[in-house]
C-alpha positions in Angstrom: -27.8 -7.5 -16.0 -28.4 -7.3 -12.0 -31.2 -4.8 -12.9 -32.0 -7.0 -15.9 -33.0 -10.1 -13.1 -33.9 -7.2 -10.0 -36.6 -6.1 -12.5 -38.1 -9.6 -14.4 -37.6 -11.5 -10.9 -39.0 -9.5 -8.3 -43.2 -9.6 -9.0 -42.2 -13.2 -9.8 -41.4 -14.1 -6.9 -44.2 -11.4 -5.4 -46.3 -13.0 -7.3 -46.0 -16.9 -5.9 -44.7 -15.6 -2.4 -47.4 -13.2 -1.1 -50.5 -16.9 -1.2 -48.0 -19.3 -0.1 -47.6 -16.4 3.0 -51.2 -16.0 3.0 -51.5 -20.0 2.8 -49.2 -20.8 5.3 -49.6 -18.0 8.2 -53.8 -18.0 8.5 -53.6 -14.6 9.9 -51.3 -12.4 8.0 -52.7 -9.0 8.7 -54.1 -7.5 5.5 -51.7 -4.7 5.7 -48.6 -7.2 5.9 -49.8 -8.7 2.4 -50.2 -4.6 1.3 -46.5 -3.5 2.3 -45.4 -6.6 1.1 -47.3 -6.3 -2.7 -46.2 -2.7 -2.4 -42.3 -3.6 -1.6 -42.4 -6.2 -4.4 -43.9 -3.7 -6.8 -41.1 -0.5 -5.7 -38.7 -3.4 -6.3 -39.6 -3.6 -9.6 -39.4 0.1 -10.5 -36.2 0.4 -9.0 -35.1 -2.8 -11.4 -36.7 -0.9 -14.0 -35.1 2.5 -13.6 -32.0 0.2 -13.2 -32.1 -1.7 -16.5 -33.5 1.3 -18.6 -30.5 3.2 -17.7 -27.6 0.2 -18.4 -29.9 -1.2 -20.9 -28.4 -4.4 -20.1 -28.7 -7.4 -23.6 -29.1 -11.1 -22.2 -29.0 -13.7 -26.0 -29.5 -17.0 -24.3 -30.4 -20.6 -26.1 -33.7 -21.4 -24.7 -35.1 -24.0 -27.3 -33.1 -25.0 -29.8 -35.3 -27.4 -31.7 -37.7 -24.7 -32.5 -35.0 -21.9 -32.6 -35.9 -19.7 -30.0 -33.7 -17.6 -28.0 -34.4 -16.1 -24.6 -33.3 -12.4 -25.7 -34.1 -9.5 -23.4 -33.3 -6.1 -24.1 -34.0 -2.5 -23.8 -34.7 -0.8 -27.2 -35.8 3.2 -27.6 -39.4 2.0 -27.9 -39.6 -0.3 -24.6 -37.5 2.5 -22.8 -40.8 4.3 -21.6 -43.4 1.4 -21.5 -41.1 -0.5 -19.1 -40.6 3.1 -17.0 -44.7 3.2 -17.3 -45.3 -0.3 -16.1 -42.8 0.3 -13.5 -44.7 3.3 -11.9 -48.3 2.1 -12.3 -47.3 -1.0 -11.0 -46.5 0.8 -7.6 -49.6 3.3 -7.9 -51.8 -0.1 -8.0 -50.3 -1.7 -5.7 -50.4 1.4 -3.2 -53.8 2.3 -3.8 -55.2 -0.2 -2.4 -52.6 -0.6 0.7 -53.2 2.4 2.1 -57.4 1.8 2.5 -57.9 0.5 6.4 -60.6 -1.9 6.8 -61.8 -0.5 10.2 -62.5 2.3 8.6 -64.5 0.9 5.4 -67.3 -0.5 5.7 -68.2 -4.3 4.1 -63.7 -3.6 3.6 -62.7 -6.5 5.9 -61.5 -9.1 3.0 -59.8 -12.4 3.8 -55.9 -12.6 3.7 -56.3 -15.4 0.8 -58.1 -12.9 -1.5 -56.3 -9.9 -1.2 -53.0 -12.3 -1.5 -54.7 -13.8 -4.8 -55.1 -9.9 -5.6 -51.7 -8.6 -5.1 -50.5 -12.0 -6.7 -52.4 -11.3 -10.0 -51.2 -7.8 -10.1 -48.0 -8.6 -9.8 -48.4 -10.8 -12.2 -50.1 -8.9 -14.4 -46.4 -6.7 -14.4 -44.1 -9.9 -14.8 -45.7 -10.4 -18.0 -45.6 -6.8 -19.0 -42.0 -6.7 -18.0 -41.4 -9.3 -20.0 -43.0 -8.5 -23.3 -41.2 -5.3 -23.4 -38.1 -6.8 -22.9 -39.2 -9.7 -25.2 -36.5 -9.4 -28.8 -38.1 -12.8 -29.9 -42.0 -13.8 -30.2 -42.2 -16.8 -28.8 -40.8 -15.0 -25.2 -43.4 -12.4 -25.8 -46.4 -13.9 -26.7 -45.3 -16.5 -23.1 -45.4 -12.5 -21.5 -48.0 -11.7 -23.4 -50.2 -15.1 -21.8 -48.3 -14.3 -18.4 -50.4 -10.7 -18.8 -53.9 -12.1 -19.6 -53.9 -15.1 -16.6 -53.6 -13.0 -14.0 -55.8 -9.8 -15.5 -58.9 -12.8 -16.1 -58.4 -13.9 -12.7 -58.8 -10.5 -11.4 -61.8 -10.2 -13.1 -63.2 -13.4 -12.8 -62.5 -14.1 -8.6 -62.3 -10.4 -7.4 -64.9 -8.0 -9.4 -67.2 -6.9 -8.6 -68.9 -5.0 -11.5 -72.8 -6.0 -12.8 -71.3 -6.7 -16.2 -68.4 -9.1 -14.7 -68.6 -12.4 -17.6 -69.0 -10.0 -20.3 -65.5 -8.6 -19.3 -64.2 -11.7 -18.5 -65.0 -12.5 -22.7 -63.5 -9.4 -23.4 -60.1 -10.1 -21.9 -59.8 -13.3 -24.2 -61.1 -12.3 -27.3 -58.3 -9.9 -27.0 
């Protein structure tokens, strides 16, 4: 059960905590945000591996009037998808964390933008973990929305692609 909480709450705390850190500490170094984002992604991977090995099940009444239960469990299909999500989450947060702003011209990014980037990555990981653990359609839908909103923010606010507006529409069309 502790692994399941670790897998779900680590990316959520990272997605909420990194922008708060950048907001209240004005000159937070980019390296600190990168290491923080990577740390939360590694914590998520550890939680996911523990969850897949232990296979805990959570079944709680959530919205009784609608018959919605908070059912979270690992099955044969979701186990490899959870592991892939955890691994790719670490890779996605590690790639920009190793870039030194002094070495790459134009790579200096303000801390609030970088914190938003890591928060969106971790929010996407959180939503994917919820989707793959969901045993109820409503919980799956909420997890799926938790994937779409940070992904849209990544594209709309941080992308530098020439067809960015087309990509924004494609996210919501799916």
